[in-house]
A tleap script that builds the chain and sets N, CA, C and O, in Angstrom:
source leaprc.protein.ff14SB
mol = sequence {
  NGLU LEU SER ASN THR VAL LYS PHE VAL LYS
  GLU TYR GLU ASN ILE LYS PHE VAL PHE ASN
  ASN GLU GLN ASP ASP THR PHE VAL TYR VAL
  LEU GLU LYS PRO GLY VAL LEU ASP THR PRO
  TYR PHE TYR LEU ASN PHE LEU GLU ASP CYS
  SER ASN ARG ASN VAL SER LEU ASP ASP PHE
  PRO LEU THR ILE ARG ASN ALA ARG PRO ASN
  ASP GLU PHE LEU ILE LYS ASP TYR TYR VAL
  LYS ILE ARG ARG ALA PHE ILE ASP TRP LYS
  MET PRO LYS TYR LEU ARG LYS ARG TRP PRO
  VAL ILE CYS ASP LYS ASN ASN ASN VAL ILE
  TYR VAL PRO ARG TYR SER LYS LYS TYR LYS
  ILE ASN GLY LYS GLU ASN PHE LEU VAL LYS
  CLEU
}
set mol.1.N position { 6.223 30.643 -27.908 }
set mol.1.CA position { 5.243 31.073 -27.782 }
set mol.1.C position { 4.473 31.468 -29.217 }
set mol.1.O position { 5.165 31.195 -30.198 }
set mol.2.N position { 3.407 31.952 -29.465 }
set mol.2.CA position { 2.769 32.379 -30.642 }
set mol.2.C position { 2.221 33.782 -30.239 }
set mol.2.O position { 1.958 34.432 -31.251 }
set mol.3.N position { 2.078 34.159 -29.591 }
set mol.3.CA position { 1.190 35.890 -29.284 }
set mol.3.C position { 1.872 35.871 -28.331 }
set mol.3.O position { 2.981 35.423 -28.041 }
set mol.4.N position { 0.325 36.948 -27.374 }
set mol.4.CA position { 0.545 37.067 -26.348 }
set mol.4.C position { -0.214 36.679 -25.119 }
set mol.4.O position { 0.064 36.971 -23.956 }
set mol.5.N position { -1.833 35.540 -25.840 }
set mol.5.CA position { -2.503 35.175 -25.607 }
set mol.5.C position { -3.332 33.674 -25.776 }
set mol.5.O position { -4.440 33.168 -25.597 }
set mol.6.N position { -1.409 33.226 -26.446 }
set mol.6.CA position { -2.030 31.400 -26.964 }
set mol.6.C position { -0.516 31.359 -27.164 }
set mol.6.O position { 0.273 31.964 -27.890 }
set mol.7.N position { -0.400 30.171 -26.003 }
set mol.7.CA position { 0.573 29.442 -26.149 }
set mol.7.C position { 1.057 28.156 -26.834 }
set mol.7.O position { -0.046 27.998 -27.358 }
set mol.8.N position { 1.794 27.040 -27.308 }
set mol.8.CA position { 2.203 26.292 -27.659 }
set mol.8.C position { 3.060 25.631 -26.802 }
set mol.8.O position { 4.277 25.808 -26.738 }
set mol.9.N position { 2.067 24.482 -25.818 }
set mol.9.CA position { 2.568 23.463 -25.075 }
set mol.9.C position { 2.799 22.095 -25.252 }
set mol.9.O position { 1.962 21.399 -25.826 }
set mol.10.N position { 4.171 21.496 -24.687 }
set mol.10.CA position { 4.713 19.986 -25.034 }
set mol.10.C position { 4.874 19.646 -23.316 }
set mol.10.O position { 5.748 20.225 -22.671 }
set mol.11.N position { 4.033 18.754 -22.733 }
set mol.11.CA position { 4.021 18.205 -22.108 }
set mol.11.C position { 4.218 17.003 -21.558 }
set mol.11.O position { 3.313 16.630 -20.812 }
set mol.12.N position { 5.466 16.018 -21.755 }
set mol.12.CA position { 5.789 14.507 -21.517 }
set mol.12.C position { 5.198 14.195 -23.438 }
set mol.12.O position { 5.908 14.381 -24.426 }
set mol.13.N position { 4.388 13.919 -23.437 }
set mol.13.CA position { 3.763 12.576 -24.087 }
set mol.13.C position { 2.350 13.646 -25.294 }
set mol.13.O position { 2.009 13.333 -26.435 }
set mol.14.N position { 1.706 15.225 -24.219 }
set mol.14.CA position { 0.591 15.625 -24.547 }
set mol.14.C position { 1.411 17.134 -25.655 }
set mol.14.O position { 2.434 17.756 -25.369 }
set mol.15.N position { 0.599 17.309 -26.768 }
set mol.15.CA position { 1.047 18.882 -27.267 }
set mol.15.C position { -0.117 19.654 -26.973 }
set mol.15.O position { -1.201 19.073 -27.023 }
set mol.16.N position { -0.076 20.892 -26.667 }
set mol.16.CA position { -1.851 21.706 -26.661 }
set mol.16.C position { -1.231 22.539 -27.253 }
set mol.16.O position { -0.106 22.469 -27.748 }
set mol.17.N position { -2.350 23.819 -27.205 }
set mol.17.CA position { -2.414 25.199 -26.908 }
set mol.17.C position { -2.987 25.705 -25.989 }
set mol.17.O position { -4.185 25.422 -25.981 }
set mol.18.N position { -2.800 26.072 -25.529 }
set mol.18.CA position { -3.072 26.704 -24.116 }
set mol.18.C position { -2.767 28.325 -24.063 }
set mol.18.O position { -1.633 28.702 -24.358 }
set mol.19.N position { -4.062 29.557 -23.581 }
set mol.19.CA position { -4.618 31.026 -23.829 }
set mol.19.C position { -3.243 31.069 -22.732 }
set mol.19.O position { -2.940 30.209 -21.905 }
set mol.20.N position { -2.746 31.984 -22.943 }
set mol.20.CA position { -1.535 32.791 -21.621 }
set mol.20.C position { -2.126 33.521 -20.305 }
set mol.20.O position { -1.655 34.587 -19.909 }
set mol.21.N position { -3.080 32.933 -19.729 }
set mol.21.CA position { -3.971 34.058 -18.452 }
set mol.21.C position { -2.280 33.821 -17.229 }
set mol.21.O position { -2.256 33.173 -16.183 }
set mol.22.N position { -1.520 34.317 -17.642 }
set mol.22.CA position { -0.679 34.299 -16.700 }
set mol.22.C position { -1.280 34.835 -14.599 }
set mol.22.O position { -1.002 35.847 -13.955 }
set mol.23.N position { -2.124 33.592 -14.206 }
set mol.23.CA position { -2.644 33.972 -13.019 }
set mol.23.C position { -1.496 33.325 -12.506 }
set mol.23.O position { -0.687 32.514 -12.956 }
set mol.24.N position { -1.758 34.280 -10.782 }
set mol.24.CA position { -1.071 33.885 -9.758 }
set mol.24.C position { -2.041 33.059 -8.712 }
set mol.24.O position { -3.123 33.397 -8.232 }
set mol.25.N position { -1.091 31.581 -8.488 }
set mol.25.CA position { -1.715 30.367 -7.885 }
set mol.25.C position { -1.277 30.321 -6.598 }
set mol.25.O position { -1.773 29.575 -5.753 }
set mol.26.N position { -0.146 31.264 -6.345 }
set mol.26.CA position { 0.284 31.596 -5.042 }
set mol.26.C position { -0.593 31.584 -4.184 }
set mol.26.O position { -1.413 32.502 -4.164 }
set mol.27.N position { -0.661 30.363 -3.093 }
set mol.27.CA position { -0.865 30.577 -1.747 }
set mol.27.C position { -0.488 29.706 -0.682 }
set mol.27.O position { 0.177 28.671 -0.735 }
set mol.28.N position { -1.291 30.584 0.813 }
set mol.28.CA position { -0.844 29.956 1.866 }
set mol.28.C position { -2.049 29.339 2.764 }
set mol.28.O position { -3.103 29.800 2.326 }
set mol.29.N position { -2.205 28.748 3.505 }
set mol.29.CA position { -3.488 28.081 4.746 }
set mol.29.C position { -3.046 27.625 5.798 }
set mol.29.O position { -2.064 26.926 6.050 }
set mol.30.N position { -3.748 28.017 6.339 }
set mol.30.CA position { -2.848 27.902 7.946 }
set mol.30.C position { -4.138 26.926 8.678 }
set mol.30.O position { -5.314 27.247 8.856 }
set mol.31.N position { -3.474 25.706 8.997 }
set mol.31.CA position { -4.730 24.803 10.040 }
set mol.31.C position { -4.013 25.053 11.944 }
set mol.31.O position { -2.866 24.746 12.269 }
set mol.32.N position { -4.647 25.417 12.515 }
set mol.32.CA position { -3.805 25.685 13.863 }
set mol.32.C position { -4.348 24.703 14.738 }
set mol.32.O position { -4.113 24.431 15.916 }
set mol.33.N position { -5.148 24.222 13.870 }
set mol.33.CA position { -5.593 23.149 15.212 }
set mol.33.C position { -6.588 21.787 13.690 }
set mol.33.O position { -6.980 22.168 12.587 }
set mol.34.N position { -6.725 19.891 14.412 }
set mol.34.CA position { -7.440 19.181 13.493 }
set mol.34.C position { -9.073 20.127 12.982 }
set mol.34.O position { -9.973 20.644 13.644 }
set mol.35.N position { -8.860 20.008 11.771 }
set mol.35.CA position { -10.324 20.612 11.030 }
set mol.35.C position { -10.297 20.283 9.611 }
set mol.35.O position { -9.310 19.673 9.197 }
set mol.36.N position { -11.098 20.549 8.919 }
set mol.36.CA position { -11.764 20.702 7.732 }
set mol.36.C position { -11.186 22.225 7.040 }
set mol.36.O position { -11.304 23.337 7.555 }
set mol.37.N position { -10.440 21.835 5.529 }
set mol.37.CA position { -10.668 23.385 4.623 }
set mol.37.C position { -10.916 23.133 3.419 }
set mol.37.O position { -10.141 22.472 2.728 }
set mol.38.N position { -11.702 23.475 3.111 }
set mol.38.CA position { -12.145 23.044 1.811 }
set mol.38.C position { -11.962 25.096 0.838 }
set mol.38.O position { -12.575 26.155 0.978 }
set mol.39.N position { -10.708 24.598 -0.104 }
set mol.39.CA position { -10.070 25.623 -0.684 }
set mol.39.C position { -9.999 25.286 -2.490 }
set mol.39.O position { -9.800 24.259 -3.139 }
set mol.40.N position { -10.325 27.011 -2.928 }
set mol.40.CA position { -9.588 26.112 -4.479 }
set mol.40.C position { -9.405 25.225 -5.278 }
set mol.40.O position { -10.014 24.682 -6.199 }
set mol.41.N position { -7.849 25.120 -4.457 }
set mol.41.CA position { -6.658 24.453 -4.740 }
set mol.41.C position { -6.871 22.793 -4.000 }
set mol.41.O position { -6.422 21.777 -4.530 }
set mol.42.N position { -7.565 22.807 -2.828 }
set mol.42.CA position { -7.415 20.862 -1.882 }
set mol.42.C position { -8.642 21.379 -1.152 }
set mol.42.O position { -9.030 22.492 -0.795 }
set mol.43.N position { -9.261 19.707 -1.041 }
set mol.43.CA position { -10.094 19.632 0.375 }
set mol.43.C position { -9.356 18.557 1.395 }
set mol.43.O position { -8.891 17.460 1.086 }
set mol.44.N position { -9.381 19.145 2.617 }
set mol.44.CA position { -8.303 18.797 3.845 }
set mol.44.C position { -9.660 18.765 4.816 }
set mol.44.O position { -10.454 19.623 5.201 }
set mol.45.N position { -9.482 17.024 5.052 }
set mol.45.CA position { -10.229 17.058 6.336 }
set mol.45.C position { -9.517 16.354 7.713 }
set mol.45.O position { -9.462 15.149 7.958 }
set mol.46.N position { -9.170 17.091 8.255 }
set mol.46.CA position { -8.447 15.798 9.446 }
set mol.46.C position { -9.142 16.577 10.819 }
set mol.46.O position { -8.559 17.260 11.662 }
set mol.47.N position { -10.247 16.307 10.752 }
set mol.47.CA position { -10.740 15.948 11.641 }
set mol.47.C position { -10.726 14.719 12.626 }
set mol.47.O position { -11.100 15.108 13.733 }
set mol.48.N position { -10.437 13.416 12.622 }
set mol.48.CA position { -10.057 12.640 13.024 }
set mol.48.C position { -8.337 12.185 12.545 }
set mol.48.O position { -7.290 12.818 12.679 }
set mol.49.N position { -8.641 10.682 11.889 }
set mol.49.CA position { -7.028 10.276 12.032 }
set mol.49.C position { -6.300 10.890 10.760 }
set mol.49.O position { -6.876 10.685 9.692 }
set mol.50.N position { -4.841 11.783 10.714 }
set mol.50.CA position { -4.555 12.688 10.201 }
set mol.50.C position { -3.226 11.692 9.386 }
set mol.50.O position { -2.517 11.849 8.392 }
set mol.51.N position { -3.384 10.653 10.421 }
set mol.51.CA position { -1.842 9.742 10.166 }
set mol.51.C position { -1.284 9.368 8.848 }
set mol.51.O position { -0.088 9.090 8.762 }
set mol.52.N position { -2.144 9.338 7.705 }
set mol.52.CA position { -1.774 8.530 7.047 }
set mol.52.C position { -1.362 9.645 6.023 }
set mol.52.O position { -1.667 9.142 4.942 }
set mol.53.N position { -0.814 10.932 5.766 }
set mol.53.CA position { -0.897 11.926 5.023 }
set mol.53.C position { 0.649 12.705 6.264 }
set mol.53.O position { 1.083 13.857 6.263 }
set mol.54.N position { 1.107 11.450 7.187 }
set mol.54.CA position { 2.317 11.958 7.814 }
set mol.54.C position { 2.439 12.856 8.839 }
set mol.54.O position { 3.477 13.505 8.973 }
set mol.55.N position { 0.991 13.038 9.985 }
set mol.55.CA position { 0.633 14.717 10.332 }
set mol.55.C position { -0.083 13.292 11.834 }
set mol.55.O position { -0.731 12.252 11.958 }
set mol.56.N position { 0.691 14.350 12.612 }
set mol.56.CA position { 0.483 14.244 14.008 }
set mol.56.C position { 0.307 15.326 14.598 }
set mol.56.O position { 0.632 16.450 14.213 }
set mol.57.N position { -0.335 14.950 15.775 }
set mol.57.CA position { -1.086 16.392 16.303 }
set mol.57.C position { 0.334 17.069 16.937 }
set mol.57.O position { 0.382 18.291 16.801 }
set mol.58.N position { 1.339 16.528 17.519 }
set mol.58.CA position { 2.411 17.245 17.665 }
set mol.58.C position { 3.151 18.723 16.707 }
set mol.58.O position { 4.051 19.549 16.855 }
set mol.59.N position { 1.960 18.317 15.578 }
set mol.59.CA position { 2.727 18.869 13.905 }
set mol.59.C position { 2.439 20.357 13.810 }
set mol.59.O position { 3.128 21.231 13.284 }
set mol.60.N position { 1.099 20.470 14.526 }
set mol.60.CA position { 0.346 21.796 14.046 }
set mol.60.C position { 0.913 22.926 14.838 }
set mol.60.O position { 1.603 22.827 15.852 }
set mol.61.N position { 0.464 24.188 14.136 }
set mol.61.CA position { -0.592 24.355 13.575 }
set mol.61.C position { 0.774 23.874 12.018 }
set mol.61.O position { 2.000 23.807 11.942 }
set mol.62.N position { -0.365 23.659 11.085 }
set mol.62.CA position { -0.032 23.014 9.969 }
set mol.62.C position { -0.198 24.037 9.065 }
set mol.62.O position { -1.102 24.811 9.378 }
set mol.63.N position { 0.427 24.307 7.969 }
set mol.63.CA position { 0.456 25.091 6.961 }
set mol.63.C position { 0.640 24.680 5.442 }
set mol.63.O position { 1.609 23.970 5.173 }
set mol.64.N position { -0.045 24.995 4.632 }
set mol.64.CA position { -0.561 24.212 3.790 }
set mol.64.C position { -0.488 25.131 2.364 }
set mol.64.O position { -1.200 26.027 1.911 }
set mol.65.N position { 0.631 24.510 1.933 }
set mol.65.CA position { 1.665 25.552 0.521 }
set mol.65.C position { 1.491 25.633 -0.688 }
set mol.65.O position { 0.660 24.880 -1.197 }
set mol.66.N position { 2.422 26.829 -1.733 }
set mol.66.CA position { 2.953 25.544 -2.663 }
set mol.66.C position { 3.878 25.222 -2.844 }
set mol.66.O position { 4.761 25.943 -2.380 }
set mol.67.N position { 4.347 23.920 -3.643 }
set mol.67.CA position { 6.092 23.869 -3.282 }
set mol.67.C position { 6.890 25.194 -3.248 }
set mol.67.O position { 6.329 25.904 -4.083 }
set mol.68.N position { 7.664 25.715 -2.838 }
set mol.68.CA position { 8.657 25.937 -3.804 }
set mol.68.C position { 9.774 25.469 -3.973 }
set mol.68.O position { 9.942 24.350 -3.488 }
set mol.69.N position { 10.827 26.041 -4.627 }
set mol.69.CA position { 12.368 25.401 -5.496 }
set mol.69.C position { 12.915 24.372 -4.554 }
set mol.69.O position { 13.295 23.253 -4.900 }
set mol.70.N position { 12.921 24.754 -3.569 }
set mol.70.CA position { 14.300 24.431 -3.101 }
set mol.70.C position { 14.026 23.687 -2.136 }
set mol.70.O position { 14.976 23.184 -1.537 }
set mol.71.N position { 12.228 23.304 -1.557 }
set mol.71.CA position { 12.116 22.293 -0.774 }
set mol.71.C position { 12.587 20.700 -0.714 }
set mol.71.O position { 13.138 19.965 -1.534 }
set mol.72.N position { 12.285 20.582 0.147 }
set mol.72.CA position { 12.461 18.798 0.245 }
set mol.72.C position { 11.811 18.025 1.143 }
set mol.72.O position { 11.197 18.682 1.984 }
set mol.73.N position { 11.719 16.512 1.278 }
set mol.73.CA position { 11.105 15.475 1.739 }
set mol.73.C position { 11.151 14.664 2.046 }
set mol.73.O position { 10.972 13.980 1.038 }
set mol.74.N position { 11.320 13.855 3.061 }
set mol.74.CA position { 11.825 13.271 3.185 }
set mol.74.C position { 10.984 11.659 2.880 }
set mol.74.O position { 9.920 11.433 3.457 }
set mol.75.N position { 11.492 10.811 2.099 }
set mol.75.CA position { 11.018 9.294 1.492 }
set mol.75.C position { 12.135 8.226 2.039 }
set mol.75.O position { 13.314 8.471 1.784 }
set mol.76.N position { 11.833 7.167 2.709 }
set mol.76.CA position { 12.193 6.071 2.641 }
set mol.76.C position { 13.902 6.498 3.569 }
set mol.76.O position { 14.951 5.969 3.202 }
set mol.77.N position { 13.858 7.305 4.513 }
set mol.77.CA position { 15.383 8.053 5.125 }
set mol.77.C position { 16.502 8.867 3.892 }
set mol.77.O position { 17.708 9.109 3.848 }
set mol.78.N position { 15.264 9.105 2.951 }
set mol.78.CA position { 16.437 10.022 2.707 }
set mol.78.C position { 15.451 11.140 1.832 }
set mol.78.O position { 14.258 11.052 1.541 }
set mol.79.N position { 16.341 12.105 1.568 }
set mol.79.CA position { 15.817 13.596 1.043 }
set mol.79.C position { 15.759 13.444 0.064 }
set mol.79.O position { 16.500 12.595 -0.430 }
set mol.80.N position { 14.617 14.368 -0.972 }
set mol.80.CA position { 14.295 14.314 -2.250 }
set mol.80.C position { 13.493 15.096 -2.574 }
set mol.80.O position { 12.275 15.113 -2.396 }
set mol.81.N position { 14.648 16.278 -3.430 }
set mol.81.CA position { 13.597 17.554 -3.856 }
set mol.81.C position { 12.467 17.427 -4.697 }
set mol.81.O position { 12.401 16.751 -5.724 }
set mol.82.N position { 11.345 18.312 -4.052 }
set mol.82.CA position { 10.089 18.460 -4.427 }
set mol.82.C position { 9.992 18.500 -6.616 }
set mol.82.O position { 9.288 18.029 -7.509 }
set mol.83.N position { 10.843 19.118 -6.509 }
set mol.83.CA position { 10.805 19.894 -7.853 }
set mol.83.C position { 11.390 18.474 -8.716 }
set mol.83.O position { 10.975 18.175 -9.835 }
set mol.84.N position { 12.202 17.854 -8.122 }
set mol.84.CA position { 12.391 16.397 -8.721 }
set mol.84.C position { 11.731 15.040 -8.720 }
set mol.84.O position { 11.973 14.204 -9.591 }
set mol.85.N position { 10.737 14.804 -7.539 }
set mol.85.CA position { 9.416 14.570 -7.373 }
set mol.85.C position { 8.638 14.456 -8.881 }
set mol.85.O position { 8.516 13.470 -9.608 }
set mol.86.N position { 8.200 15.735 -9.049 }
set mol.86.CA position { 7.112 16.967 -9.568 }
set mol.86.C position { 7.648 15.235 -11.249 }
set mol.86.O position { 7.109 14.265 -11.783 }
set mol.87.N position { 8.912 15.959 -11.268 }
set mol.87.CA position { 9.406 15.314 -12.591 }
set mol.87.C position { 9.503 13.982 -12.961 }
set mol.87.O position { 9.157 13.728 -14.114 }
set mol.88.N position { 9.909 13.024 -12.228 }
set mol.88.CA position { 9.975 11.554 -11.339 }
set mol.88.C position { 8.261 11.578 -11.862 }
set mol.88.O position { 7.699 10.952 -12.760 }
set mol.89.N position { 7.948 12.190 -11.261 }
set mol.89.CA position { 5.553 11.439 -11.262 }
set mol.89.C position { 5.444 12.175 -12.913 }
set mol.89.O position { 4.388 11.883 -13.475 }
set mol.90.N position { 6.423 13.101 -13.753 }
set mol.90.CA position { 5.500 13.426 -14.513 }
set mol.90.C position { 4.419 14.511 -14.689 }
set mol.90.O position { 3.598 14.683 -15.590 }
set mol.91.N position { 4.626 15.071 -13.754 }
set mol.91.CA position { 3.025 15.739 -13.387 }
set mol.91.C position { 3.387 17.176 -14.270 }
set mol.91.O position { 4.419 17.823 -14.093 }
set mol.92.N position { 2.334 17.522 -15.237 }
set mol.92.CA position { 2.403 19.012 -16.084 }
set mol.92.C position { 3.085 20.002 -15.006 }
set mol.92.O position { 3.220 20.157 -13.792 }
set mol.93.N position { 3.438 20.587 -16.289 }
set mol.93.CA position { 3.965 22.379 -15.723 }
set mol.93.C position { 3.244 22.958 -14.689 }
set mol.93.O position { 3.536 23.246 -13.528 }
set mol.94.N position { 1.844 23.108 -15.624 }
set mol.94.CA position { 0.935 24.139 -14.950 }
set mol.94.C position { 0.480 23.190 -13.745 }
set mol.94.O position { -0.194 23.964 -13.066 }
set mol.95.N position { 0.468 22.064 -13.153 }
set mol.95.CA position { 0.228 22.058 -11.993 }
set mol.95.C position { 0.648 22.246 -10.550 }
set mol.95.O position { 0.045 22.409 -9.489 }
set mol.96.N position { 2.463 22.124 -11.083 }
set mol.96.CA position { 3.649 21.826 -10.233 }
set mol.96.C position { 3.447 23.157 -9.942 }
set mol.96.O position { 4.145 23.378 -8.953 }
set mol.97.N position { 2.986 23.962 -10.202 }
set mol.97.CA position { 2.382 25.627 -9.460 }
set mol.97.C position { 1.791 25.630 -8.224 }
set mol.97.O position { 2.041 26.159 -7.141 }
set mol.98.N position { 0.750 24.740 -8.759 }
set mol.98.CA position { -0.323 25.547 -7.660 }
set mol.98.C position { -0.580 23.854 -6.576 }
set mol.98.O position { -1.494 23.500 -5.831 }
set mol.99.N position { 0.996 23.057 -7.087 }
set mol.99.CA position { 0.406 21.835 -6.382 }
set mol.99.C position { 0.596 21.792 -4.419 }
set mol.99.O position { 1.737 22.025 -4.020 }
set mol.100.N position { -0.141 21.600 -3.687 }
set mol.100.CA position { -0.406 21.592 -2.372 }
set mol.100.C position { 0.870 20.840 -1.146 }
set mol.100.O position { 0.834 19.610 -1.135 }
set mol.101.N position { 1.940 21.503 -0.167 }
set mol.101.CA position { 2.799 20.542 0.085 }
set mol.101.C position { 1.967 21.349 1.649 }
set mol.101.O position { 1.287 22.366 1.784 }
set mol.102.N position { 2.403 20.398 2.514 }
set mol.102.CA position { 1.715 20.563 3.996 }
set mol.102.C position { 3.088 20.472 4.740 }
set mol.102.O position { 3.957 19.601 4.684 }
set mol.103.N position { 3.005 21.854 5.589 }
set mol.103.CA position { 4.855 22.019 6.323 }
set mol.103.C position { 4.298 21.865 7.476 }
set mol.103.O position { 3.149 22.300 7.412 }
set mol.104.N position { 4.696 21.213 9.123 }
set mol.104.CA position { 4.907 21.372 10.273 }
set mol.104.C position { 4.624 22.978 10.873 }
set mol.104.O position { 4.552 24.042 10.258 }
set mol.105.N position { 4.500 22.671 12.338 }
set mol.105.CA position { 5.252 24.134 12.127 }
set mol.105.C position { 6.755 24.547 12.743 }
set mol.105.O position { 7.095 25.196 13.733 }
set mol.106.N position { 7.070 24.252 12.288 }
set mol.106.CA position { 8.806 24.768 12.019 }
set mol.106.C position { 8.570 24.892 10.679 }
set mol.106.O position { 9.514 25.515 10.193 }
set mol.107.N position { 7.543 24.517 9.622 }
set mol.107.CA position { 8.266 24.768 8.423 }
set mol.107.C position { 9.055 23.212 7.476 }
set mol.107.O position { 9.759 23.290 6.470 }
set mol.108.N position { 8.733 22.216 8.044 }
set mol.108.CA position { 9.695 21.386 7.152 }
set mol.108.C position { 7.828 20.872 6.831 }
set mol.108.O position { 6.804 20.945 7.511 }
set mol.109.N position { 8.200 20.282 5.231 }
set mol.109.CA position { 7.639 19.834 4.572 }
set mol.109.C position { 7.495 18.120 4.838 }
set mol.109.O position { 8.413 17.328 4.626 }
set mol.110.N position { 6.415 17.827 5.241 }
set mol.110.CA position { 6.310 16.922 5.835 }
set mol.110.C position { 4.931 15.827 5.246 }
set mol.110.O position { 4.378 14.832 5.713 }
set mol.111.N position { 4.789 16.569 4.104 }
set mol.111.CA position { 3.472 15.473 3.278 }
set mol.111.C position { 3.623 16.238 1.427 }
set mol.111.O position { 3.769 17.368 0.960 }
set mol.112.N position { 3.538 15.401 1.100 }
set mol.112.CA position { 3.384 15.976 -0.322 }
set mol.112.C position { 2.482 14.887 -1.133 }
set mol.112.O position { 2.956 13.780 -1.392 }
set mol.113.N position { 0.994 15.295 -1.571 }
set mol.113.CA position { 0.078 14.537 -2.278 }
set mol.113.C position { 1.218 14.367 -3.468 }
set mol.113.O position { 1.972 15.183 -3.998 }
set mol.114.N position { 0.915 12.282 -3.741 }
set mol.114.CA position { 1.438 11.873 -5.321 }
set mol.114.C position { 0.782 12.057 -5.895 }
set mol.114.O position { -0.342 11.651 -5.603 }
set mol.115.N position { 1.010 12.923 -7.338 }
set mol.115.CA position { 0.626 12.821 -8.899 }
set mol.115.C position { 0.223 11.685 -9.368 }
set mol.115.O position { 0.906 10.817 -8.826 }
set mol.116.N position { -0.386 11.308 -9.955 }
set mol.116.CA position { -0.486 10.271 -10.584 }
set mol.116.C position { -1.437 10.608 -11.847 }
set mol.116.O position { -2.346 11.367 -11.513 }
set mol.117.N position { -1.461 10.278 -13.071 }
set mol.117.CA position { -2.150 10.939 -14.280 }
set mol.117.C position { -3.571 9.517 -14.406 }
set mol.117.O position { -4.616 9.524 -15.056 }
set mol.118.N position { -3.270 8.972 -13.932 }
set mol.118.CA position { -4.509 8.113 -13.495 }
set mol.118.C position { -5.352 8.205 -12.078 }
set mol.118.O position { -6.235 7.351 -11.998 }
set mol.119.N position { -5.273 8.803 -11.317 }
set mol.119.CA position { -5.699 8.962 -10.078 }
set mol.119.C position { -7.386 9.102 -9.700 }
set mol.119.O position { -8.141 10.072 -9.759 }
set mol.120.N position { -7.552 8.036 -9.392 }
set mol.120.CA position { -9.026 7.801 -9.026 }
set mol.120.C position { -9.822 8.640 -7.438 }
set mol.120.O position { -8.980 9.028 -6.628 }
set mol.121.N position { -10.618 8.772 -7.232 }
set mol.121.CA position { -11.115 9.337 -6.100 }
set mol.121.C position { -11.860 8.569 -5.614 }
set mol.121.O position { -12.638 8.019 -6.393 }
set mol.122.N position { -11.936 8.219 -4.178 }
set mol.122.CA position { -12.465 6.879 -4.049 }
set mol.122.C position { -13.756 7.021 -2.698 }
set mol.122.O position { -14.424 6.238 -2.024 }
set mol.123.N position { -13.563 8.752 -2.848 }
set mol.123.CA position { -14.415 9.716 -1.473 }
set mol.123.C position { -14.500 8.970 -0.268 }
set mol.123.O position { -15.546 8.752 0.344 }
set mol.124.N position { -13.383 8.594 0.045 }
set mol.124.CA position { -12.519 8.272 1.341 }
set mol.124.C position { -11.273 9.054 1.606 }
set mol.124.O position { -10.511 8.734 2.518 }
set mol.125.N position { -11.133 9.718 1.095 }
set mol.125.CA position { -9.860 10.681 0.898 }
set mol.125.C position { -9.777 11.901 2.029 }
set mol.125.O position { -10.540 12.822 1.735 }
set mol.126.N position { -9.303 12.037 2.798 }
set mol.126.CA position { -9.074 13.065 3.936 }
set mol.126.C position { -7.853 14.501 3.181 }
set mol.126.O position { -7.822 15.725 3.308 }
set mol.127.N position { -7.473 14.041 2.833 }
set mol.127.CA position { -6.880 15.295 1.601 }
set mol.127.C position { -6.726 14.918 -0.024 }
set mol.127.O position { -6.634 13.946 -0.772 }
set mol.128.N position { -6.757 16.170 -0.033 }
set mol.128.CA position { -7.556 15.791 -2.195 }
set mol.128.C position { -7.868 16.871 -2.470 }
set mol.128.O position { -8.749 17.684 -2.188 }
set mol.129.N position { -6.225 16.701 -3.638 }
set mol.129.CA position { -5.938 17.984 -5.040 }
set mol.129.C position { -7.096 18.459 -5.715 }
set mol.129.O position { -7.518 17.799 -6.664 }
set mol.130.N position { -7.628 19.418 -5.399 }
set mol.130.CA position { -8.884 19.365 -6.888 }
set mol.130.C position { -7.403 20.178 -8.039 }
set mol.130.O position { -6.523 20.992 -7.761 }
set mol.131.N position { -7.899 19.156 -9.834 }
set mol.131.CA position { -6.972 19.853 -10.683 }
set mol.131.C position { -8.105 20.726 -11.286 }
set mol.131.O position { -7.844 21.571 -12.142 }
savepdb mol mol.pdb
quit
């Protein structure tokens, strides 16, 4: 750290200077029934089919929140720690703190949006993370 206001950050193949504005990006949103949420962190439209996000009507009310250190989710019949997935996806650290996960009525993580540096919006998404 160079000073109280500027930090030197190395993330994978990127090196940069960033202002140290320690803001708290903690959030929790509850969706009682299928609907639309437009937040500073994500956009969600579950008015129609949301099965592409591993969500069914039985899962409501949904909680959309930050990933927590011990969270895990099911991928192909085995559980993966979300923090391990973030590393495998080479997600920048600043995004990990604000990345949303969807939890069912029992607070089990049922969906984690996949991070990709090359992600492109096609206009048909019903769940979109705002970077």
